[in-house]
TORGU-443321 format. One record per residue (C-alpha): residue in three letters; y negated, x, z negated. Coordinates in steps of 0.02 Angstrom, whole numbers, padded with zeros to 5 digits, always signed. Example, Ala and Ser with C-alpha at 12.3 -4.5 7.8 and 13.67 -1.06 7.14 Angstrom:
<mikes>
ala+00225+00615-00390ser+00053+00684-00357
</mikes>
This chain:
<mikes>
met+00527-00956+00869ala+00479-00780+00913ala+00463-00662+00775ile+00280-00603+00729arg+00253-00416+00726lys+00134-00339+00623lys+00082-00154+00585leu+00073-00105+00407val-00021+00048+00347ile+00015+00127+00175val-00126+00234+00115gly-00127+00345-00040asp-00143+00513-00121gly-00014+00653-00071ala+00151+00641-00168cys+00108+00466-00241gly+00257+00375-00175lys+00216+00303-00010thr+00377+00354+00081cys+00481+00303-00069leu+00410+00131-00077leu+00453+00106+00112thr+00625+00182+00090ala+00654+00068-00063phe+00596-00081+00033ser+00675-00053+00207lys+00848+00027+00146asp+00862-00042-00038gln+00873+00132-00109phe+00773+00274-00180pro+00765+00437-00094lys+00876+00572-00178val+00766+00714-00125tyr+00590+00733-00084val+00541+00754+00102ser+00366+00793+00140thr+00298+00664+00271val+00126+00735+00305phe+00040+00692+00467lys-00097+00820+00507asn-00233+00728+00602tyr-00399+00765+00529val-00342+00769+00355ala-00459+00842+00217gly-00439+00850+00036ile-00579+00801-00090glu-00584+00815-00281val-00710+00699-00369asp-00788+00754-00539gly-00656+00890-00553thr-00516+00778-00599gln-00375+00677-00533lys-00290+00550-00651pro-00195+00400-00624ile-00299+00229-00645arg-00250+00096-00765pro-00200-00085-00698asp-00370-00149-00754gln-00458-00025-00651gly-00340-00062-00507arg-00392-00251-00519asp-00574-00206-00530met-00568-00109-00377ala-00470-00235-00278asn-00602-00356-00331thr-00743-00246-00272ile-00669-00205-00100gly-00630-00379-00082ala-00439-00360-00062leu-00324-00508-00047gly-00218-00460-00194tyr-00175-00323-00324met+00004-00282-00374glu+00100-00140-00450cys+00281-00089-00427ser+00400+00059-00443ala+00496+00120-00295lys+00612+00218-00410thr+00667+00056-00503lys+00628-00058-00355asp+00537-00165-00484gly+00409-00277-00387val+00441-00188-00211arg+00491-00342-00122glu+00349-00445-00200val+00222-00307-00142phe+00290-00329+00039glu+00291-00510+00039met+00114-00523-00026ala+00059-00397+00112thr+00153-00510+00244arg+00066-00666+00178ala-00100-00569+00191ala-00060-00514+00362leu-00018-00692+00427gln-00175-00766+00348thr-00313-00825+00455arg-00492-00815+00387arg-00602-00957+00448gly-00786-00931+00474lys-00772-00741+00484glu-00747-00630+00636lys-00571-00571+00648ser-00560-00383+00613gly-00369-00369+00630cys-00367-00278+00470phe-00330-00341+00279ile-00354-00248+00123leu-00213-00285-00003
</mikes>
């Protein structure tokens, strides 16, 4: 059987750990030094209500429900706790077919 290839897009605030998460998953290690991986294609910063603060797990679950995400998970790239499970859930979501709806090619996890 031929391998199924899917593209995964990781989105998040600057310096929140996107690259660390990908490195922890793909190389099974946490990066020793910080390397900025910013891609400057029409990037704009925005601050809402003058604050930036982490969200609580219940707020994350509520947001996932609000936007119709297929799931909500938390993980730590540093300890690798939950990293494999996040990518397994993302893989399952990417392979799901939704019946009765037009295919958009994009899933929100």
